[in-house]
C-alpha positions, 0 to 999 in steps of 0.5 A, spaced: 560 600 407 559 605 401 554 611 402 550 613 397 553 620 395 549 626 395 552 633 393 553 640 395 552 645 390 556 651 391 551 657 391 549 661 385 552 668 386 548 674 386 550 677 380 546 672 376 540 669 380 541 661 379 538 655 382 542 652 388 544 645 385 540 640 389 542 633 386 539 626 388 535 624 393 536 624 401 540 630 402 542 637 399 546 642 401 552 647 399 559 646 400 566 650 399 573 650 402 579 654 402 586 655 402 592 659 402 596 664 398 597 666 390 601 668 385 598 672 379 598 671 372 595 676 367 588 675 364 588 673 357 581 674 355 581 669 349 585 664 353 580 665 360 574 661 358 579 655 355 583 655 362 576 655 366 574 649 362 581 645 362 581 646 370 575 643 371 575 635 373 574 631 367 568 629 364 569 621 365 572 622 373 566 618 376 565 613 370 567 608 376 561 610 380 556 610 375 556 617 372 558 616 365 557 624 363 556 630 367 549 632 368 551 639 368 557 642 364 557 650 362 559 656 363 556 662 368 557 665 374 556 662 381 558 664 388 565 662 390 563 658 396 557 659 400 560 657 407 559 662 413 556 667 408 561 666 402 566 671 400 564 678 399 566 683 394 571 678 390 571 682 384 570 681 377 570 673 375 567 668 371 565 660 372 565 654 369 560 648 373 560 641 372 556 636 376 555 628 376 550 624 379 548 617 379 545 612 384 552 611 387 555 618 387 553 626 386 559 631 386 560 638 383 566 642 381 566 649 380 572 653 377 572 660 378 577 665 374 578 672 377 580 678 374 581 683 380 585 679 384 588 672 385 585 666 387 590 665 393 588 671 396 580 669 395 582 662 398 586 665 404 579 669 406 575 663 405 580 659 410 580 665 415 572 665 415 572 658 416 576 658 422 572 663 425 566 660 424 564 654 428 557 654 425 552 658 421 545 659 419 544 657 411 539 660 407 535 653 407 534 655 414 539 649 417 544 651 422 551 648 420 557 646 424 563 647 420 570 643 421 576 647 418 582 645 415 581 638 414 587 634 411 589 635 404 594 633 400 600 638 398 603 640 392 608 645 391 606 648 384 599 650 387 599 657 391 594 654 396 589 648 398 584 648 403 579 643 406 573 643 410 566 639 412 559 641 414 554 637 417 548 640 413 543 635 416 543 630 422 548 624 420 549 627 413 556 631 411 558 635 405 566 636 404 569 640 400 576 642 397 578 649 394 585 649 390 588 655 387 593 657 382 594 664 379 587 667 378 584 660 377 580 657 383 577 650 383 572 648 388 570 640 389 564 638 393 561 631 395 556 630 400 553 624 403 550 620 409 555 618 414 560 620 418 564 626 416 571 622 416 567 617 411 565 623 406 572 626 407 575 620 405 570 620 398 573 627 397 580 625 398 579 620 392 577 626 387 582 631 389 589 628 386 585 629 379 582 636 381 590 638 382 592 635 376 587 639 372 588 645 375 596 645 374 595 643 366 590 649 365 
């Protein structure tokens, strides 16, 4: 049985107060995931913005779910992740954000480009935090249980990939995947009513497309 997806916006970072994305109807949240290690690539100020956008999920990713175009499609700066307090002092970085919504799906993708560190190093910090944070109190007042190390496909070219799920409301979950390559990180999140395993399966349908995008950027 298909569940109507409600997505999780990853929080907006402190240096740029912005709205926490809260999509469709029944449920709103904020997810993130994380991973392992990384290799560096020098930051080219001109290529940077183009790589950010190129690493995002394609605009037509959710056409079969009734979302022909992204609701949001823009550069900016948002929190790397929100789970368990997020990432402290990630250094200088910029972001690109796309979100999709229809009566059948809601999804978000944040791509971050780091200038003071590698995406793999940030990913490892997120993973460590998720593994030691069984639950946390979110800014919206909810207490969220965290399940770290959800199954993710492996790719030898990626420097890291990490997944996790949160129960953000009774009977509703958000699952996220975080991918790293060089100084780029892609965070893909999907939320829905239903069991964690069902929402995780929805996410896994999207992850191969996210991997392909970040590897081509």
